[in-house]
Each structure stands twice: as C-alpha cells, then as structure tokens.
C-alpha positions in Angstrom: 190.8 150.2 74.4 187.7 148.7 72.6 189.3 145.3 72.6 190.3 145.6 76.2 186.7 146.6 77.2 185.4 143.7 75.1 187.7 141.3 76.8 186.8 142.5 80.3 183.1 142.0 79.5 183.4 138.5 78.2 181.8 135.8 80.3 184.3 133.5 81.9 184.0 129.9 81.1 183.7 127.8 84.2 184.7 124.2 84.9 181.8 121.8 85.0 181.9 121.7 88.8 181.5 125.4 88.8 178.6 125.5 86.5 176.9 122.7 88.5 177.5 124.3 91.9 176.3 127.7 90.7 173.1 126.3 89.0 172.3 124.1 92.0 172.6 127.1 94.3 170.2 129.1 92.2 167.9 126.1 92.1 167.8 125.8 95.9 167.1 129.5 96.1 164.1 129.1 93.8 165.6 131.0 90.9 164.4 128.3 88.5 164.8 130.1 85.1 168.3 131.1 86.0 169.2 127.6 87.2 167.8 126.1 84.0 169.9 128.3 81.9 173.0 127.5 83.9 172.4 123.7 83.8 171.9 124.0 80.0 175.1 126.0 79.6 177.0 123.3 81.5 175.5 120.6 79.3 176.5 122.6 76.2 180.0 123.0 77.4 180.5 119.6 79.0 177.9 117.2 77.6 179.8 114.1 78.9 180.5 115.3 82.4 179.8 112.9 85.3 177.0 115.3 86.5 175.4 115.6 83.0 172.5 113.2 83.8 171.8 114.9 87.1 171.8 118.3 85.4 169.2 117.1 82.9 167.0 115.9 85.7 167.5 119.1 87.6 166.3 121.0 84.5 163.1 118.9 84.4 162.6 119.4 88.2 163.1 123.1 87.9 160.5 123.3 85.1 158.1 121.2 87.2 158.5 123.5 90.2 158.1 126.5 88.0 154.8 125.1 86.8 156.1 124.6 83.2 154.7 121.1 83.1 154.7 120.7 79.3 158.4 121.6 79.2 159.1 119.2 82.1 157.4 116.4 80.3 159.5 117.1 77.2 162.7 117.2 79.2 161.9 113.9 80.9 161.0 112.1 77.7 164.1 113.4 76.1 166.1 112.0 79.0 164.5 108.6 78.4 165.4 108.7 74.8 169.0 109.7 75.4 169.6 107.3 78.3 167.7 104.1 77.7 169.7 102.2 80.3 169.9 104.8 83.0 169.3 103.6 86.6 167.2 106.7 87.0 164.4 105.5 84.6 162.0 104.5 87.4 162.3 108.0 88.9 161.8 109.5 85.4 158.6 107.5 84.9 157.4 108.5 88.3 158.1 112.1 87.7 156.3 112.0 84.4 153.3 110.6 86.3 153.5 113.6 88.7 153.6 116.0 85.8 150.3 114.7 84.6 148.8 114.2 88.1 149.2 118.0 88.6 147.0 118.5 85.6 144.2 116.2 86.7 140.8 117.8 86.6 137.7 117.2 88.7 135.5 114.2 87.9 133.2 116.2 85.6 136.1 117.2 83.3 138.2 115.5 80.7 140.3 112.7 82.2 143.2 112.5 79.7 145.7 113.8 82.3 144.4 111.4 84.9 144.7 108.5 82.5 148.2 109.5 81.5 149.3 109.8 85.1 147.6 106.4 85.8 149.5 104.8 83.0 152.9 106.1 84.0 152.5 105.2 87.7 151.2 101.7 86.8 154.2 101.1 84.5 156.7 102.1 87.2 154.9 100.0 89.8 154.6 96.9 87.6 158.0 97.0 85.8 160.2 98.2 88.7 158.5 96.7 91.8 161.8 96.8 93.8 162.5 100.4 92.9 162.3 103.1 95.7 159.7 104.7 93.5 157.4 101.7 93.2 155.5 102.2 96.4 155.2 106.0 95.8 153.8 105.2 92.3 151.3 102.8 93.9 150.1 105.5 96.3 149.7 107.9 93.4 148.1 105.2 91.3 145.3 104.8 93.9 144.5 108.5 93.7 144.3 108.4 89.9 142.1 105.3 89.9 139.7 106.9 92.4 139.5 110.0 90.1 138.9 107.9 87.0 136.3 105.8 88.8 134.6 109.0 90.0 134.4 110.2 86.5 132.8 107.0 85.3 130.2 107.3 88.1 129.6 110.9 87.1 128.9 109.9 83.5 126.7 107.0 84.6 124.6 109.5 86.7 124.3 111.7 83.7 122.9 108.9 81.6 120.6 107.8 84.4 119.2 111.4 84.7 118.7 111.4 80.9 116.7 108.2 81.3 119.2 106.2 79.3 119.3 103.3 81.8 121.2 100.9 79.5 124.0 103.3 78.9 124.2 104.0 82.6 124.3 100.3 83.3 127.2 99.7 80.9 129.1 102.6 82.4 128.7 101.3 85.9 129.7 97.8 84.8 132.7 99.3 83.0 133.7 101.1 86.2 133.5 97.8 88.2 135.5 95.9 85.5 138.3 98.4 85.7 138.2 100.1 89.2 136.7 97.5 91.5 139.5 98.2 94.0 138.3 101.8 94.6 135.9 103.2 97.2 133.8 104.5 94.3 133.0 100.9 93.3 130.8 100.6 96.4 128.7 103.5 95.1 128.6 101.9 91.7 127.3 98.6 93.0 124.7 100.4 95.1 123.4 102.3 92.1 123.5 99.2 89.9 121.4 97.2 92.4 118.9 100.0 92.7 118.7 100.3 88.9 118.1 96.6 88.5 115.4 96.6 91.2 113.7 99.5 89.5 114.0 97.7 86.1 112.4 94.5 87.5 115.5 92.5 87.3 115.7 91.0 90.8 118.3 88.3 90.0 120.9 90.8 88.9 119.9 93.2 91.7 120.8 90.5 94.2 124.0 89.8 92.4 125.0 93.4 92.7 124.0 93.3 96.4 126.1 90.2 96.9 129.1 91.8 95.3 128.6 94.8 97.5 128.4 92.7 100.6 131.4 90.7 99.7 133.8 93.4 98.4 132.8 96.1 100.9 131.6 94.3 104.0 132.2 97.1 106.5 130.1 99.7 104.7 126.6 100.8 105.6 125.6 100.0 102.0 126.9 96.4 102.4 124.9 95.8 105.6 121.7 96.9 103.8 122.6 94.7 100.8 123.1 91.7 103.1 119.7 92.2 104.7 118.0 92.2 101.3 119.9 89.0 100.4 118.8 87.3 103.7 115.2 88.5 103.2 115.1 86.7 99.8 116.8 83.6 101.3 119.7 83.9 98.8 122.7 83.6 101.2 124.3 81.1 98.8 125.2 84.1 96.6 127.8 85.0 99.1 129.6 81.6 98.9 131.6 82.7 95.9 132.6 86.0 94.4 129.6 87.2 92.5 131.4 89.9 90.5 132.4 87.7 87.6 128.8 86.6 87.2 127.7 90.2 87.4 130.1 91.3 84.6 129.5 88.2 82.4 128.1 88.9 79.0 128.7 92.6 79.1 129.9 93.9 75.7 133.6 94.7 75.8 133.3 98.3 74.8 136.1 100.8 75.2 134.5 101.8 78.5 134.8 98.4 80.0 138.0 97.0 78.6 141.0 97.6 80.8 143.6 100.0 79.4 147.1 98.5 79.8 150.0 100.7 81.1 151.7 102.8 78.6 155.0 101.4 77.4 157.4 104.1 78.5 160.6 104.2 76.4 163.3 102.5 78.5 160.8 100.9 80.8 159.3 98.4 78.4 162.0 95.8 78.7 162.7 95.3 82.4 164.5 92.0 81.9 167.2 93.9 80.0 167.4 96.9 82.4 170.6 97.4 84.3 170.8 95.6 87.7 171.4 99.0 89.3 168.0 100.3 88.3 166.2 99.0 91.4 169.1 99.5 93.8 170.4 102.9 92.7 169.9 105.9 95.0 167.9 108.3 92.7 167.0 111.9 93.4 164.1 112.3 95.8 160.7 112.4 94.0 159.2 115.7 92.9 157.3 117.3 95.8 157.9 114.4 98.3 158.4 115.0 102.0 158.1 118.7 101.6 161.5 119.0 100.0 162.5 120.3 96.6 164.0 116.9 95.7 
C-alpha cells in the first residue's frame, strides 16, 4: 500500500513540448516564479531540445518582469556564454541594456547603471546595425546619454557653487566632448559662455556662444548667443564648427575621454557572427509595445 501511495504521488515526467507549453501558459498568466521553475525543469530533463534556447530567454524575461534584475542579468550573460553564435545575441545585448536602464537613478545619484545600459545599447547599435533591435537600442541610448549628460551638468553646478570654477569648466567641457548630441549640451554651452564672461575670457566666451549658435540654432539660448557674436563683430566664428577649438587643449581626464562600448561576449566579433543574426526573428523586446514579449 505504501509503495502504491508513493507511486500515485510521483510527479509525472512530461515530454519537452508539455513542459514548454505549461511553463509558457504560466508565464502568460503572470505566474513568473512557477514558470521559471517549469522552464528550468524542462532544461534539466531536455537540455538539447529545440526550444531550449527560447526557454532560457523566457527564464530571463520572467525574472525581468518579476523585478529580479540581478537574476535576469545573470541568466542573460549565461546565455551569451553558452551560445556564442546564437542569432538571438542582439536581443540579449538589448535586454541586458534594459535590465540596467530600469535601475538608472536620477541625475544626482550614482550613474553606474546608466553607464552600463549605455554601453550595452551602444554595442548592439554599433555591432548589429541591421538587427531589429538596433533602432530600439539607439532610442534607449539617447535616453541614457541624456541622463549621463544631466549628471555631468549637475556635478558642474556643484563645483560652480563651491566656487571651484576650473573644475566646473572641465566638467562642462567633458560633457561637451562626450554628449554634444544631447539637449543638455545646450545648457552646458550656455553655462560655459557665462563662466568665461565672468572670468574675463571673452575669446572663449564667444567660442562657446558660436558653438551654441551652430549646434542648437533653434533655441532661445542660441539666438541670444548669436546677438552677442554680432555685437562683437565676430560672425566669422560661425563659418566653421567652433567646438573643436573650444575643446582643444583640454586635459584628457577620465571625465572627458569617451568610454567605448563594453565588449559583450558574443558581440565583440561581428564579422564572425552567423549571417542569421541580423535577419532572425527574435522574441519581442522586454516591455516593448505594451506586450510581455
């Protein structure tokens, strides 16, 4: 009788399709911990099944949706290590960027998460430009860059209020050297021009005004800058891009030197990536279009 009871209570082993279908149903119903366990059980029983890679990505996605971002990052990096030639690598790099983007703080906080997200998005956009995730990565990259630039401006303001004008200047120049494509750069140029005028450096003040007028011509700040340039009869400053002259001679500190994209495992050799990497139909990105996938 005891053996019979034990046999009746034993968990029935499913075929891989059964595990996958059951786990996916729980995933779609929002039962993420249960779905994760079921996907893992499927992988334990059938590690080489045709749905194994998708199950691994579903685990990472469920962890992401459950807010377990550290676990999601670990699952995604494990996927990269196990599948260095997978056509899903652009998606995985993008998903890693999203994991860090969700952890981005405000501009007055530590920006490690913002920088990590920036690096992953930049890597996907640069190394897989034809991937369906490249444009999505570029959109997210712009948000990261604005956040990072905002932080640099915040720090520059801090130095200025502490009357450390040289440190504020270098911070603003560093911002312009790295994030000149952001809206924050217009504010940086405005502050830089004001600081140079206050510090009796009219030549560099006009250079900052010229850069502002040329790079952000449709802003109120640029119109004011152009009037100052015209008042001084220095319209020739607008003939060429003044930004290189403005940045010339600035010490290449860690705040000014551009940080290259992180070399994500599996993404660092695009010439050897499978041809299907750009053309494959990957899972939809985390949190995109209001769907779970």
